[in-house]
C-alpha positions in Angstrom: 6.6 4.0 -42.5 3.7 3.6 -44.8 0.3 3.9 -43.2 -2.7 2.6 -45.2 -6.1 3.4 -43.7 -8.8 0.8 -44.6 -11.9 2.7 -45.5 -15.2 1.4 -44.2 -16.5 -1.3 -46.5 -13.4 -1.5 -48.6 -11.5 -4.8 -48.9 -7.9 -4.0 -48.5 -6.0 -0.8 -48.5 -2.9 -2.8 -49.5 -1.1 -2.0 -52.7 -0.4 -4.7 -55.2 3.4 -5.0 -55.0 6.0 -7.5 -54.1 5.2 -8.8 -50.6 7.7 -11.5 -49.8 10.5 -10.2 -47.6 8.2 -7.7 -45.9 6.5 -7.2 -42.5 3.1 -5.6 -42.3 1.3 -4.4 -39.2 -2.5 -4.5 -39.3 -3.6 -2.4 -36.4 -7.0 -1.1 -35.1 -10.1 -2.2 -33.2 -12.4 -2.9 -36.2 -11.9 -6.7 -36.4 -13.9 -7.2 -39.6 -11.7 -4.7 -41.5 -8.6 -6.2 -40.0 -9.6 -9.7 -41.1 -10.2 -8.5 -44.6 -6.9 -6.7 -44.7 -5.2 -10.0 -43.6 -7.1 -12.0 -46.2 -6.0 -9.6 -48.9 -2.3 -9.8 -47.8 -2.5 -13.6 -47.7 -4.1 -13.8 -51.2 -1.5 -11.3 -52.5 1.3 -13.5 -51.1 -0.2 -16.7 -52.6 -0.6 -15.0 -56.0 3.1 -14.1 -55.9 4.2 -17.6 -54.7 1.4 -20.2 -54.9 3.3 -22.9 -53.1 3.9 -20.9 -50.0 2.8 -22.4 -46.6 0.4 -20.5 -44.4 0.7 -20.4 -40.6 -1.5 -18.5 -38.1 -0.6 -18.2 -34.5 -1.9 -16.3 -31.5 0.9 -14.1 -30.0 0.1 -15.0 -26.4 0.8 -18.7 -27.2 4.2 -18.1 -28.6 7.6 -18.5 -26.9 11.0 -17.9 -28.4 11.2 -21.4 -29.9 7.7 -21.2 -31.3 8.4 -17.8 -33.0 11.6 -19.0 -34.5 9.9 -22.2 -35.7 7.0 -20.5 -37.6 9.2 -17.8 -39.1 12.1 -20.1 -40.1 10.4 -21.8 -42.9 8.8 -25.3 -43.3 10.0 -28.7 -44.3 7.3 -28.8 -46.9 7.5 -25.3 -48.3 10.4 -23.0 -49.1 8.2 -19.9 -48.7 6.1 -19.0 -45.6 3.2 -16.7 -44.9 2.9 -16.1 -41.1 0.1 -14.3 -39.5 0.5 -13.5 -35.8 -2.8 -12.3 -34.2 -3.5 -10.5 -30.9 0.0 -8.9 -30.9 -1.0 -7.0 -27.7 -0.6 -10.4 -25.9 3.0 -11.0 -27.1 5.5 -11.6 -24.3 7.8 -8.6 -23.8 10.8 -11.0 -24.0 9.9 -11.6 -27.7 9.8 -7.9 -28.7 13.5 -7.9 -29.8 13.0 -11.1 -31.8 10.1 -9.5 -33.7 12.0 -6.3 -34.3 15.0 -8.3 -35.6 12.7 -9.8 -38.3 11.9 -6.3 -39.3 15.5 -5.1 -39.3 16.6 -8.1 -41.4 13.7 -9.3 -43.5 13.7 -12.9 -44.7 13.3 -13.1 -48.4 11.2 -16.3 -48.1 8.8 -14.9 -45.4 5.7 -12.7 -45.4 5.0 -11.7 -41.8 1.7 -10.1 -40.9 1.3 -8.8 -37.3 -2.2 -8.1 -36.1 -2.8 -5.7 -33.2 -6.3 -5.0 -31.9 -5.6 -1.4 -31.0 -5.4 0.1 -27.5 -2.4 0.8 -25.3 -1.3 -2.7 -24.5 1.9 -3.5 -26.3 2.2 0.2 -27.4 6.0 0.1 -26.9 6.3 -2.6 -29.6 3.9 -0.8 -31.9 6.0 2.4 -31.6 9.2 0.6 -32.4 7.6 -1.3 -35.4 6.5 2.0 -36.8 9.9 3.6 -36.3 11.3 0.6 -38.2 9.2 1.7 -41.1 7.0 -1.4 -41.5 3.9 -0.9 -43.6 0.9 -0.2 -41.3 -2.7 -1.0 -42.3 -4.9 1.0 -40.1 -8.4 -0.4 -39.3 -10.2 2.2 -37.1 -13.5 1.6 -35.5 -16.5 2.7 -37.7 -18.3 5.5 -35.8 -22.1 5.4 -35.4 -22.6 8.3 -37.7 -20.5 6.6 -40.4 -22.5 3.4 -40.4 -24.9 4.4 -43.3 -21.9 5.2 -45.4 -20.4 1.9 -44.4 -23.5 0.1 -45.6 -23.4 2.0 -48.9 -19.7 1.2 -49.4 -20.3 -2.5 -48.4 -23.0 -2.9 -51.0 -20.8 -1.3 -53.7 -17.9 -3.6 -52.6 -20.2 -6.6 -53.2 -21.2 -5.4 -56.6 -24.6 -4.0 -55.6 -26.2 -0.7 -54.5 -28.2 0.8 -51.7 -29.3 4.4 -51.5 -28.5 6.5 -48.4 -32.0 6.6 -47.0 -32.3 2.8 -47.3 -28.8 2.4 -45.8 -29.9 4.6 -42.8 -33.0 2.4 -42.4 -30.9 -0.7 -42.3 -28.6 0.8 -39.7 -31.6 1.9 -37.7 -32.8 -1.8 -37.7 -29.5 -3.4 -36.8 -27.6 -0.7 -34.8 -23.9 0.2 -35.1 -22.8 -3.4 -35.6 -20.4 -3.6 -38.5 -20.6 -7.4 -38.9 -24.4 -7.4 -38.6 -24.7 -4.7 -41.3 -22.2 -6.3 -43.6 -24.0 -9.7 -43.2 -27.4 -8.1 -43.9 -26.1 -6.3 -47.0 -24.7 -9.6 -48.3 -28.0 -11.4 -47.6 -30.1 -8.7 -49.2 -28.0 -8.5 -52.3 -28.2 -12.3 -52.8 -32.0 -12.0 -52.9 -32.1 -8.9 -55.1 -32.3 -9.8 -58.8 -31.1 -6.3 -59.9 -28.4 -6.2 -57.1 -30.2 -3.1 -55.6 -31.4 -3.2 -52.0 -34.8 -1.6 -51.6 -36.4 -0.2 -48.4 -39.2 -2.7 -48.9 -36.6 -5.5 -48.7 -35.1 -4.1 -45.5 -38.6 -4.0 -44.0 -39.4 -7.5 -45.1 -36.3 -9.1 -43.8 -36.1 -7.2 -40.6 -39.8 -6.8 -39.6 -40.1 -6.1 -35.9 -36.7 -4.7 -35.8 -36.8 -2.1 -38.6 -40.5 -1.2 -38.1 -40.6 -0.7 -34.3 -37.3 -0.6 -32.5 -36.1 1.0 -29.3 -34.9 4.0 -31.4 -38.5 4.5 -32.8 -39.8 4.6 -29.2 -37.1 7.2 -28.4 -38.0 9.3 -31.4 -41.6 9.5 -30.5 -40.8 10.4 -26.9 -38.3 13.1 -28.0 -41.0 14.5 -30.3 -43.5 14.6 -27.5 -45.8 12.1 -29.2 -46.9 10.2 -26.1 -49.6 8.0 -27.5 -47.5 6.9 -30.5 -44.6 6.3 -28.1 -46.7 4.1 -25.8 -48.0 2.1 -28.8 -44.5 1.6 -30.2 -43.3 0.6 -26.8 -45.9 -2.1 -26.4 -45.2 -3.4 -29.9 -41.5 -3.4 -29.4 -41.8 -5.4 -26.2 -44.2 -7.8 -27.8 -41.7 -8.5 -30.6 -38.9 -9.2 -28.2 -37.0 -6.0 -27.9 -35.2 -6.1 -24.5 -36.5 -3.4 -22.1 -32.9 -2.2 -21.4 -32.5 -1.3 -25.0 -35.4 1.1 -24.8 -33.9 3.0 -21.8 -30.5 3.0 -23.5 -32.0 4.4 -26.8 -33.8 7.2 -24.9 -30.8 8.0 -22.8 -28.7 8.3 -25.9 -31.3 10.6 -27.6 -31.4 12.9 -24.5 -27.7 13.1 -24.2 -27.4 13.9 -27.9 -30.0 16.7 -27.5 -28.1 17.9 -24.4 -24.8 18.0 -26.3 -26.5 20.1 -29.0 -27.7 22.5 -26.4 -24.1 23.0 -25.2 -23.1 23.8 -28.8 -25.8 26.4 -29.3 -24.3 29.3 -31.2 -21.4 27.3 -32.7 -21.2 27.4 -36.5 -20.7 23.9 -37.8 -21.6 21.9 -40.9 -24.0 19.0 -40.5 -21.2 16.4 -40.9 -19.0 18.0 -38.2 -22.1 18.4 -36.0 -23.0 14.8 -36.4 -19.5 13.7 -35.3 -19.6 16.1 -32.4 -23.0 14.8 -31.2 -22.1 11.1 -32.0 -25.1 10.6 -34.2 -25.7 9.6 -37.9 -26.0 12.7 -40.2 -29.7 12.1 -40.8 -30.4 12.7 -37.1 -28.9 16.2 -37.0 -32.0 17.8 -38.6 -34.3 16.2 -36.0 -32.1 17.4 -33.1 -32.0 20.9 -34.5 -35.7 21.1 -35.0 -36.4 19.9 -31.4 -33.9 22.1 -29.7 -36.4 24.8 -28.9 -38.7 22.3 -27.1 -36.0 21.0 -24.7 -34.5 23.1 -21.9 -31.3 22.0 -20.0 -33.4 21.5 -16.9 -36.0 19.4 -18.8 -33.2 17.3 -20.2 -31.6 16.7 -16.9 -34.9 15.7 -15.2 -35.7 13.5 -18.2 -32.3 11.7 -17.8 -33.1 11.1 -14.1 -36.4 9.5 -15.1 -34.7 7.3 -17.6 -32.1 6.3 -15.0 -34.8 5.3 -12.6 -36.6 3.2 -15.3 -33.3 1.6 -16.3 -32.7 0.5 -12.7 -36.3 -0.8 -12.6 -35.9 -2.9 -15.8 -32.6 -4.3 -14.5 -34.3 -6.0 -11.5 -35.7 -3.4 -9.1 -39.3 -3.6 -10.3 -41.6 -6.5 -10.8 -43.1 -5.1 -14.0 -40.5 -3.7 -16.4 -43.2 -2.8 -19.0 -45.1 -0.6 -16.5 -41.8 1.1 -15.5 -41.1 1.9 -19.2 -44.6 3.3 -19.7 -44.2 5.6 -16.6 -40.9 6.7 -18.1 -42.5 7.5 -21.5 -45.2 9.5 -19.9 -42.9 11.4 -17.6 -40.4 12.3 -20.3 -42.9 13.4 -22.9 -44.4 15.8 -20.2 -41.0 17.4 -19.8 -41.0 18.6 -23.4 -41.6 22.3 -23.4 -43.6 22.8 -26.6 -46.4 21.0 -28.5 -45.6 17.6 -30.0 -44.0 17.4 -33.4 -46.4 16.4 -36.2 -46.1 13.1 -37.9 -45.7 9.5 -36.8 -41.9 9.4 -36.9 -40.0 6.8 -38.6 
């Protein structure tokens, strides 16, 4: 079995070689990377045999006759490219038929099987791998990998974005692979030199990049109460949902708490970022703030955030007031003087 991992922001992960008469499994939860891998395989097949017919089918809609029909060739094309999506939904009665296509490949057929990851249909996956099909792995992009994904995505599209600007873009859009990829494409189209600047990120995503729920959380964690209240009011005025504010602050507190549990451990920033579940650029801030937060303070702060979260989800008439109370309560729980600066 050949396993090809699709790096974040890369197009394929599929070697240019003869593809007809093969079965490829594209597996993993990151749908954008999976779609790109499938597109690459289809284009590779068409380059090899331009007259081939293309069929796409959802596994859950196939029966024995339907599977035989789409893999048995076409009246109008001697060669066929067949993409079966959502393999996890394939009826167990068809497992043997799929494995038979692997055991005895059809010279005129390219078969691409797409599985979204997870345990459903794992028995079929294991048997496919034992049968030595080529596997294209499309793992989820972790939150701390998102700036790297943005950088790679810009490079894939023939442009460039530096790491600080990539982090700024991710801060604006969150850990949404499709949103970041779309934003990179949009920004590059409007960049004469194919370089994405921080000014462009601010211009296109004003109200999201300048004051987001994460900015509010940063001010709170740093003990800057007035700045946090001002950022909160602006965020709400620009349409940031209240629940995102509580979510961002809860995440910041949990990250700080996980760092407290790791006190004394010798780890590099990259490993620490993965352990904490944050982008690498956040590690320095967490380390700097560690002396200002006690385990008890973090626990009490999380309780205050939980109460505010319940309030903004319907238990209070004024969500904004509930959030302001949360900001004041949590900043008071910080054990040392506020950090200097206005935050990002």
